[in-house]
BALOBA-1460 file (C-alpha; in Angstrom, 3 decimals):
// residues 77
<rec num="1" residu="x" x="0.000" y="0.000" z="0.000"/>
<rec num="2" residu="x" x="1.469" y="3.343" z="-0.905"/>
<rec num="3" residu="x" x="0.578" y="5.425" z="2.179"/>
<rec num="4" residu="x" x="0.810" y="2.957" z="5.058"/>
<rec num="5" residu="x" x="1.742" y="-0.638" z="5.720"/>
<rec num="6" residu="x" x="-0.652" y="-3.375" z="6.829"/>
<rec num="7" residu="x" x="0.137" y="-3.006" z="10.522"/>
<rec num="8" residu="x" x="-0.604" y="0.723" z="10.362"/>
<rec num="9" residu="x" x="-3.928" y="-0.076" z="8.686"/>
<rec num="10" residu="x" x="-4.753" y="-2.570" z="11.447"/>
<rec num="11" residu="x" x="-3.919" y="0.035" z="14.094"/>
<rec num="12" residu="x" x="-6.323" y="2.488" z="12.446"/>
<rec num="13" residu="x" x="-9.072" y="-0.121" z="12.095"/>
<rec num="14" residu="x" x="-8.781" y="-1.395" z="15.651"/>
<rec num="15" residu="x" x="-8.524" y="2.149" z="17.016"/>
<rec num="16" residu="x" x="-11.628" y="3.412" z="15.190"/>
<rec num="17" residu="x" x="-13.534" y="4.380" z="18.334"/>
<rec num="18" residu="x" x="-16.237" y="6.150" z="16.356"/>
<rec num="19" residu="x" x="-16.981" y="3.061" z="14.238"/>
<rec num="20" residu="x" x="-17.457" y="-0.245" z="16.091"/>
<rec num="21" residu="x" x="-17.896" y="-2.121" z="12.791"/>
<rec num="22" residu="x" x="-14.342" y="-1.207" z="11.799"/>
<rec num="23" residu="x" x="-12.967" y="-2.160" z="15.207"/>
<rec num="24" residu="x" x="-14.541" y="-5.605" z="15.039"/>
<rec num="25" residu="x" x="-14.195" y="-6.288" z="11.304"/>
<rec num="26" residu="x" x="-12.809" y="-9.603" z="10.109"/>
<rec num="27" residu="x" x="-9.377" y="-8.998" z="8.607"/>
<rec num="28" residu="x" x="-7.081" y="-11.338" z="6.729"/>
<rec num="29" residu="x" x="-3.557" y="-10.088" z="6.076"/>
<rec num="30" residu="x" x="-2.299" y="-10.811" z="2.554"/>
<rec num="31" residu="x" x="1.440" y="-10.231" z="2.556"/>
<rec num="32" residu="x" x="4.782" y="-11.189" z="1.094"/>
<rec num="33" residu="x" x="6.447" y="-11.255" z="4.518"/>
<rec num="34" residu="x" x="7.221" y="-14.562" z="6.180"/>
<rec num="35" residu="x" x="8.993" y="-12.821" z="9.075"/>
<rec num="36" residu="x" x="7.916" y="-14.110" z="12.489"/>
<rec num="37" residu="x" x="7.848" y="-10.566" z="13.923"/>
<rec num="38" residu="x" x="5.378" y="-9.441" z="11.248"/>
<rec num="39" residu="x" x="3.188" y="-12.475" z="11.888"/>
<rec num="40" residu="x" x="3.162" y="-11.803" z="15.639"/>
<rec num="41" residu="x" x="2.446" y="-8.083" z="15.189"/>
<rec num="42" residu="x" x="-0.480" y="-8.834" z="12.884"/>
<rec num="43" residu="x" x="-2.050" y="-11.382" z="15.230"/>
<rec num="44" residu="x" x="-1.657" y="-8.926" z="18.104"/>
<rec num="45" residu="x" x="-4.328" y="-6.881" z="16.268"/>
<rec num="46" residu="x" x="-6.809" y="-9.788" z="16.223"/>
<rec num="47" residu="x" x="-6.637" y="-10.733" z="12.571"/>
<rec num="48" residu="x" x="-8.476" y="-13.811" z="11.294"/>
<rec num="49" residu="x" x="-5.538" y="-15.074" z="9.267"/>
<rec num="50" residu="x" x="-2.080" y="-14.256" z="7.942"/>
<rec num="51" residu="x" x="-1.803" y="-15.299" z="4.298"/>
<rec num="52" residu="x" x="1.575" y="-15.224" z="2.584"/>
<rec num="53" residu="x" x="1.463" y="-14.605" z="-1.151"/>
<rec num="54" residu="x" x="3.163" y="-17.483" z="-2.866"/>
<rec num="55" residu="x" x="5.413" y="-17.163" z="-5.870"/>
<rec num="56" residu="x" x="4.284" y="-20.666" z="-6.831"/>
<rec num="57" residu="x" x="1.828" y="-21.035" z="-9.677"/>
<rec num="58" residu="x" x="-1.731" y="-20.923" z="-8.402"/>
<rec num="59" residu="x" x="-0.789" y="-19.366" z="-5.056"/>
<rec num="60" residu="x" x="-3.220" y="-16.458" z="-5.260"/>
<rec num="61" residu="x" x="-5.907" y="-18.669" z="-6.763"/>
<rec num="62" residu="x" x="-5.589" y="-21.024" z="-3.790"/>
<rec num="63" residu="x" x="-5.923" y="-18.086" z="-1.382"/>
<rec num="64" residu="x" x="-8.982" y="-16.780" z="-3.228"/>
<rec num="65" residu="x" x="-10.567" y="-20.258" z="-3.130"/>
<rec num="66" residu="x" x="-9.885" y="-20.552" z="0.596"/>
<rec num="67" residu="x" x="-11.441" y="-17.139" z="1.306"/>
<rec num="68" residu="x" x="-14.508" y="-18.015" z="-0.787"/>
<rec num="69" residu="x" x="-14.886" y="-21.294" z="1.134"/>
<rec num="70" residu="x" x="-14.477" y="-19.459" z="4.439"/>
<rec num="71" residu="x" x="-17.268" y="-17.065" z="3.503"/>
<rec num="72" residu="x" x="-19.551" y="-19.969" z="2.628"/>
<rec num="73" residu="x" x="-19.199" y="-21.856" z="5.922"/>
<rec num="74" residu="x" x="-18.766" y="-19.152" z="8.584"/>
<rec num="75" residu="x" x="-21.826" y="-17.541" z="10.161"/>
<rec num="76" residu="x" x="-21.533" y="-13.778" z="10.560"/>
<rec num="77" residu="x" x="-23.559" y="-11.537" z="12.899"/>
């Protein structure tokens, strides 16, 4: 993202005191970072999943399929 990184976005979402829907939104991180510190920082902001973009063929398609399946089976309020 050009203006902020994913952790900064999470901080803004989770700190959105005037909008409870943003604070409690379901967030998956889609990233290129496999660094343990980035993973830990993201989960500290209550994300639903940390998805690493794969350079392997079909990597993004597999992620899209997983997210579609998630949406089909999870009940939302």
